[in-house]
N, C-alpha and C positions, 0 to 999 in steps of 0.2 A: 184555065191552067192546061198545060200540055198533057196529053195522055201518056201514061207509062206503058211502054211496049212490053209484051209478055214473052216474046219468042226466045230471048237469050237465056240459056241455062247457067245457073250459078256455078262457078268453078271453085272447087275445094282449094286448089293451089293458090288462089287469090283470096281465100277466106271470105267469099262473097255470100252475103245474106241480104236480099233486097227488101227494103222497107215498103210495106203496102198499106198500112193502116192510116187512113186519111186524117183521123182524129189526132193520132200521135204526130203525124207530119205537121199539122196545123199548130199543135202545141210547141213543137220544136221551133218552128219559125217565129212564133210569138216570143219565145224565150230569147232567141237571137236578136229580134227587133231590127231587121235590116232596114236601112234608110237609103234614099237616093244620095249618091255621093260616097257611100261606103266603098272601100276597097275589099270586096268579098272574094275569098278563095275557098273553094270546096275541094276537099280531098276525097277521091273516090266517088264521083257522082253516080256511078253505076248506071241505072236506067232512068235517072233524072227525077226521082221522087221528091227530093228536096230542091233540086236545081230549078224547076219551074216556079215554085212559090218564091224562091230567093230572087230570081230574075224579075218576077212581077213586082216585087217590093222595091228592089234597088235599081233595076234597069241595066245593071252591069254585073258580070260575074266571070271569074276565071276559075277553071277547074283543072285538077291534075288527075289523070286517069292512066293506070298501068295496062289495063286490058284493052288492047288495040281493037278487038272485035266490037267493043261497045261504042267506040268513037264515031263511026258513021251514023249510028242511030241517034246519038246526041246532036250531031250536026244537023240532021234532018228535023229533029224535034224543035230545036231552038234556032232555026235558020233566020227567023224574023227578029232576032235580037243582035244588032250589029256589035254590041259591047259584050258579047259572049265569046270567051277565048278558051280554047282547049290546049293544055300542055300535056303531051303524051310523055309519060315517064314515071319513075319511081319516087314517091314523095319522100322516102327515106334518104334519097340522094339529092333532093331538090334544094336549090339555093334560094331560100325565102328572103334573105337579106338583099340579094341581087334583084329579085322580083319587086321588092318594095322600092328600091332605088331612092330617088329623092322625093317620092310621093308619100302620101299618108300611110300610117302603119296598117298592116293587113288584119282583117277580121277573118279568121280561119275556122271553117266548120267541116264536119264530116261524120259519116257513119264508118268508123274505122274497123278494118278487119282485126279480129282478136289477136292474130299471130304477129302483128306489127305494131300494136297500139303503144306499148311501153317504149320501144326504141324511137318511134316517131314522135312521141311527146317529148322525150329527152332531146331529140334533134331540134324541135321547135323552141324548147325552153332556152336553148343555148344560141338562138338566132339573134341575140341582141335586142335592139329596139324595133325589130322588123314587125313584131306582132302586137296588135292592140288588144285582142282577146281571142279566145278559142272556145268553141262549143262543140263537144264531141259526144257521140254515142259510143259507149265502150261496154265491155263486159262489166257487170255490176261489181264484181270482185275488184276490178282494177279501179273503178271510181271510189269504192270504199277505201282502198289503199291511198289514193290521191288525197282524199278528204279526211283521213284519220287524224286522231289526236294522240300526243305522246302518252304512253302507258297502256294503250290498247294493243291487241294482237295484230291489227292491221297496220300499225305504225312501222315504217321501214324506210329503206333507201329511197324509194319512189316518193314517199310522203315528204321526206326531208327536202329532196331536190325540188319537187313541185312547189312546196310552200316557201322555200327560200326565194324563188323567183315570182310566185303568183299568189293571189287570193284564189282559193279553191272553193267552189260552191257545187254541191251535189243537188241537182234540180228535181228529177223524177225518174221512176222506174219504167222501163219499156218491156212488156212481156214477150215471150217467144212467138206468140201467135201473131204479132205485128209484122213478121218477116216471112218471106218465101226464099229458100226453104227455112223451116223453123230451126233456130239454134237450140242447143240443149240447155242453155243457161239464160238467166235474165240479163237484160242490158240496162244501162242507166245513162242519163244525160248529165254531163258535167260542164261547168263554165270555169275556165282558167283566165284570170285577168292579171297580166304582169303588173307588179308593183311599179308605180311611178318612181318611187324612191325606196330602195331596199330597206326593210326594217332592221336587218342585221347584215353588215357588209363583210364579206370574206376578202382578205387581202389577196388570196389566191384561190379562186373557186375550184380550180382543178385539184389542188391539194385538199380542199374541203371534201370533195366527193370521193377522193381516194380514201380519206380517213373514215368517211361514212361507210364506204364499202367494207373496209376493214372491221369497223365496229359491228356491222350486221353479218359478218362472215359466219358467225355461230351465235345465233340469237339467244341461246340458253346459257351462254357463258358470259362472264363479266367483262367489263371494259379492260380490267387488268390483263385478262387472258387474251382478248382479241387484239389489243393494242401492243402486245408484248414485242419488244424490239423496235417499236416506232414511237410510241408515246409512253413516257414513264409514269408510274403511279404518282410520283412526286409532282410532275407537271399537272396532272389532274387535280391533285390536292391543293396546289397553288391556286387553281381556278375555283376552288370550293366544290369540286366534283368528286364524289366518293368513288374510288376505283372499283368497288364491289358492285356498283350498279350495273343493270342490264342495258343494252343499247337502246331498247324500245322505250326506256324511261326518260331519255334526254330530249330536250327541246331543240328547235332549230338554232336558237340563240346560243345554247351550250355547245352544239357542234361547231358553230362559227367561232366561238371563243377558243375552243381547242385548236382549231385549224390556224387561227391567227397567232396563238402562242407557239405552236409547232413551227410556223414560218419564221418567227423571231429566233427561236432556238436553232433552227437549221442555218439561218444567216449568220448567227453568232459562231456556230460550229465551223462553218466554211471560212469565216474571217480568221478564226484562230488557227485553222489548218494552214491558211496562206501565210500567216506570220511565222508559223513553225517551220 
């Protein structure tokens, strides 16, 4: 395995915490299960702690790194892997669908900076069929929100969006001492596997997540209050949903049902307006 260089200082503006614990690294790689022929993409390889084992297992790897000062070191470390490709840039703006092209779906991995983890996951969830699965190290709190169940305090917008698109599995906790510098919170590994067939299909996913955002705008208020002016209590009752319920009690299926009914109502309203 390539040695991890020590000379680069972690930068706060990039949210860098470098993984050092070899036992944790090995466990992460086993969880990913990289194989020869996989289209592996690592976001934020940093100093190459995961990069080396992934390359050894699969023989090919593409990485996306924003910190240009780390790139020369990565090129030197892994010069003997002709199938090692570095993309310099921001993963939040990266076109994963274009990277996939006509090839196999991407297996995306990474130790994600806490400050970009949620928007980056949303970016990947909406990348269509470009992604086969994702394995991320995230702040434990974010993983708990991703894997939450309806009715709990962690169930929210991110839970609904992630579970609309994916099977979510929380794998294991990573303590602060596994990193340099040590973060102030625990981390956790999560696996996101996009559904081959969506269990509940929204006619308009954009509308679905607009309504979910409205619903969770004020968690302590009822659906009647949060949906006021957009979804009537009568519409909810038609769907068998009590307007006095709180947003964290609804399932993905119920949010999809609301969105699909609102889409029908909006279309009928537009048609009536045109005739008028």
